[in-house]
Each structure stands twice: as structure tokens, then as C-alpha cells.
C-alpha positions in Angstrom: 42.7 125.8 34.1 42.5 122.0 34.1 45.5 120.2 35.4 44.7 117.0 33.5 47.5 115.5 31.4 46.8 115.1 27.7 48.2 112.0 25.9 47.3 109.5 23.2 46.6 105.8 22.9 46.5 104.4 19.4 46.0 107.9 18.1 43.0 108.6 20.4 43.3 111.8 22.5 43.0 111.0 26.2 43.3 112.7 29.5 44.7 111.6 32.8 45.0 112.8 36.4 48.6 113.7 37.6 50.4 110.7 38.9 47.9 108.2 37.3 49.3 105.1 35.7 48.7 104.3 32.0 46.5 101.3 32.7 44.0 103.2 35.0 44.1 106.2 32.7 43.2 104.1 29.7 40.3 102.5 31.6 39.0 106.0 32.5 39.1 106.9 28.8 37.2 103.8 27.8 40.2 101.9 26.4 40.9 98.3 27.5 44.4 97.2 28.4 44.4 93.6 29.6 45.8 92.7 33.1 45.6 89.8 35.5 47.5 91.1 38.4 46.2 94.7 38.6 43.4 96.0 40.7 42.5 99.7 40.8 43.3 101.2 44.2 46.0 98.6 45.0 49.7 99.4 44.5 50.7 98.0 41.0 53.1 95.0 41.0 53.7 94.4 37.3 53.6 90.7 37.9 51.6 89.3 34.9 53.1 91.6 32.2 49.9 91.4 30.1 49.4 95.1 30.3 52.6 95.6 28.2 52.2 98.6 25.8 54.7 100.3 23.5 55.9 103.8 24.4 58.5 105.6 22.3 59.6 102.3 20.8 60.0 100.5 24.2 57.7 97.8 25.6 56.6 98.9 29.1 54.0 97.7 31.7 51.0 100.1 31.7 50.3 99.5 35.4 53.7 100.7 36.6 54.2 103.5 34.1 52.9 107.0 35.0 51.3 109.0 32.3 53.4 112.0 30.9 52.2 114.9 28.9 52.3 114.2 25.2 52.9 110.5 25.6 51.9 108.4 22.6 51.1 104.8 23.5 50.6 101.8 21.1 48.2 99.3 22.7 46.2 97.5 20.1 48.9 96.6 17.6 49.9 93.1 16.2 53.3 93.1 18.0 51.8 93.8 21.4 48.8 91.5 20.9 51.1 88.6 20.0 53.2 89.3 23.0 50.1 89.1 25.2 49.0 85.9 23.5 52.4 84.3 24.2 52.1 85.3 27.9 48.6 83.7 28.1 49.9 80.6 26.5 52.8 80.4 29.0 50.4 80.8 31.9 48.4 77.8 30.6 51.3 75.5 30.0 53.0 76.3 33.3 49.9 75.2 35.3 47.4 72.4 35.1 44.3 74.2 33.8 41.3 72.2 32.8 38.5 74.7 32.3 35.5 72.4 32.0 36.0 71.1 35.6 36.8 74.5 37.2 34.3 76.2 39.4 35.5 79.6 38.1 34.9 78.7 34.4 32.9 81.5 32.8 34.1 83.9 35.5 37.8 83.3 35.0 39.8 86.2 33.6 42.6 84.0 32.2 40.1 81.9 30.3 38.3 85.0 29.0 41.6 86.4 27.7 42.4 83.1 26.0 39.2 83.5 24.1 39.8 87.2 23.4 43.2 86.6 21.9 42.0 83.4 20.2 44.4 81.0 21.8 44.4 77.6 20.2 47.4 75.2 20.7 50.1 76.9 22.8 53.5 77.4 21.1 55.2 76.1 24.2 55.2 72.5 25.6 53.0 71.7 28.6 55.0 71.2 31.8 52.3 69.3 33.8 53.9 70.3 37.1 53.0 68.4 40.3 51.3 70.8 42.6 49.5 70.3 45.9 46.0 71.3 46.8 45.5 72.9 50.3 42.0 72.2 51.7 43.0 72.7 55.4 41.2 76.0 55.7 37.6 75.8 57.0 36.3 78.2 54.3 38.7 78.0 51.4 40.5 75.6 49.0 43.8 76.7 47.5 44.1 75.0 44.1 47.7 75.6 43.2 47.4 73.9 39.9 45.5 77.0 38.7 47.5 79.7 40.5 49.3 82.2 38.2 51.3 83.9 41.0 49.7 87.3 40.3 49.9 88.4 44.0 46.4 89.8 43.9 45.3 87.9 47.0 48.5 89.0 48.8 48.1 92.6 48.0 44.3 93.0 48.1 43.1 90.6 50.8 43.9 91.3 54.5 42.2 90.8 57.8 40.6 93.6 59.9 44.0 94.3 61.5 45.7 94.7 58.1 47.5 91.4 58.3 48.2 89.4 55.2 46.2 86.1 55.0 48.0 85.0 51.9 51.7 84.9 51.2 54.3 83.4 49.0 56.1 80.2 50.1 59.3 78.6 48.7 61.4 80.1 45.9 62.1 79.9 42.2 60.1 77.4 40.2 58.8 76.0 43.5 57.2 79.3 44.5 53.6 78.9 45.6 50.8 80.7 47.3 50.2 79.8 51.0 47.4 80.7 53.5 47.9 81.6 57.2 46.0 78.8 58.9 45.3 80.7 62.1 44.0 83.8 60.3 42.0 81.7 57.9 40.1 80.1 60.8 38.3 83.4 61.4 37.1 84.1 57.9 33.4 84.6 57.4 31.5 83.3 54.3 31.6 86.9 53.0 35.4 87.0 53.4 35.8 83.7 51.7 33.7 84.9 48.7 35.7 88.1 48.5 38.9 86.1 48.4 37.5 84.0 45.6 36.4 87.0 43.7 39.8 88.7 44.0 41.5 85.8 42.4 41.4 86.2 38.6 41.5 82.4 38.1 40.2 79.4 40.0 43.1 79.1 42.5 41.1 80.3 45.5 37.7 78.5 45.9 35.1 79.0 48.6 34.1 75.7 50.1 30.6 74.3 49.7 29.9 76.7 46.8 30.5 76.0 43.1 29.0 75.2 39.8 25.9 77.2 40.8 25.8 79.4 37.7 24.5 77.7 34.5 26.4 78.0 31.3 25.1 81.2 29.5 24.6 83.2 32.7 28.2 83.5 33.9 30.1 86.8 33.7 32.1 86.2 30.5 29.3 84.1 28.9 27.4 87.4 28.6 30.1 89.8 27.5 33.7 89.4 26.4 36.4 90.6 28.8 37.1 94.3 28.3 33.9 95.0 26.4 32.4 96.8 29.3 35.4 99.2 29.4 35.5 99.8 25.7 31.8 100.7 25.7 32.3 103.5 28.3 33.2 106.1 25.8 32.1 105.7 22.2 
């Protein structure tokens, strides 16, 4: 007998492995739930809150909520989609994002989600914070104006000894991502590219590489974010 858990997302019958979180289970069933901080195989952090869904009348993060038998989840509904749009808008106004000049444009998950949820003029005022750029590393540039503090780089990028190369520095509204200068000295080109790929925005940029993909050939020029997941099961 199968030990898979049966549940529903927006009325669609789905199946999950025991202990699996809602976000990963949805992906396995061909249903897209947006997230900027989550990476499959890495312990969930619930940092970005974009994966909010509604379960039994409560709004909960899909990445930190385990699937339960008989669970009925509301994902693609106006209330949740507007909540996600408001979070995307806040991420834009809290930083200094100027997509046309960003090396990650076309490959940026935040930019792609802004298009998906049809963000126009944010409902919140722009803060225009003053943030420093760290170009001291031989291989990487830390562009804090674009950082959304998702913790992906902290959780998913370590050296061969399991040491963290990235960490948070300062507190509160001054919180920022920082790089270990000594560990960063030993990064290879491949490591630098992986760090850039892990970042969902343009906050971690590999030096001497950028703007090498013409408009129309970049990841989200070809297909809207989430479309590849939604086409898994039709």
C-alpha cells in the first residue's frame, strides 16, 4: 500500500511524501507556488513570505508547513495573489532596484515575479536607502542595493569544509549581507558563478562577467517564471 499523503490544492487532488512541505509537494504535482528564499534540499527559512497560502482559513508559509492528510490548500486566489503582489512591491521600494542596468535582468526571479503579478506603481513609497557596494572580493561583487535578505546565499553556499562564506551583519533596518574576505579569496570561477546563480536577484555578481546574454535569450525572456513547473503535469 502506498504511504503517500493525499491532499488538495485549489481543488486539485495531489500526493505528497510523508514529511514533505507544501511548497515542494506542490512543485512535484506540477503546481507553482512562488518563493524567493526557498531552494529544494535546503532547510526552509520562511524569509520572503511569498509562498503564503491559505489553509483552513489561515495564511501560512508553504515552505515551512508540512503536508497533512486531507489538507485543502488555497493557492491561486485573489486574496493570496494580492498579498504576494504587496510583498513584491515592498521588496522593490525597500531597495534600489533599477532593472535595465542590472546584470541579472532577464534572469532575476524578483523581476520575473513583478511581471507575473503585473506590478505597476507600488502602493508604498520608495525609501531610497543608502547602501554600500562591496567589491573587495577577487571574484564577487556584493551589490547590497539589490539584496532582499532572503538568506539563500547563507544557507546554500559553503566552502569545501562546510564553512559559511556569507553571513548577516548588523541588525534591524541596517541588516545586510556580508562576505568572509579570507574564504572568498579561495573561490574559483565556478564557485563565483554558483554563488551568483544561487542569488535570486542581482545582489551577488561575478566579476568580469555580465551583460553577455542578449535580450530575448535570457531565462525569463523565454518562459514566464513558474511556467516550467505548471507544465509538468497537465
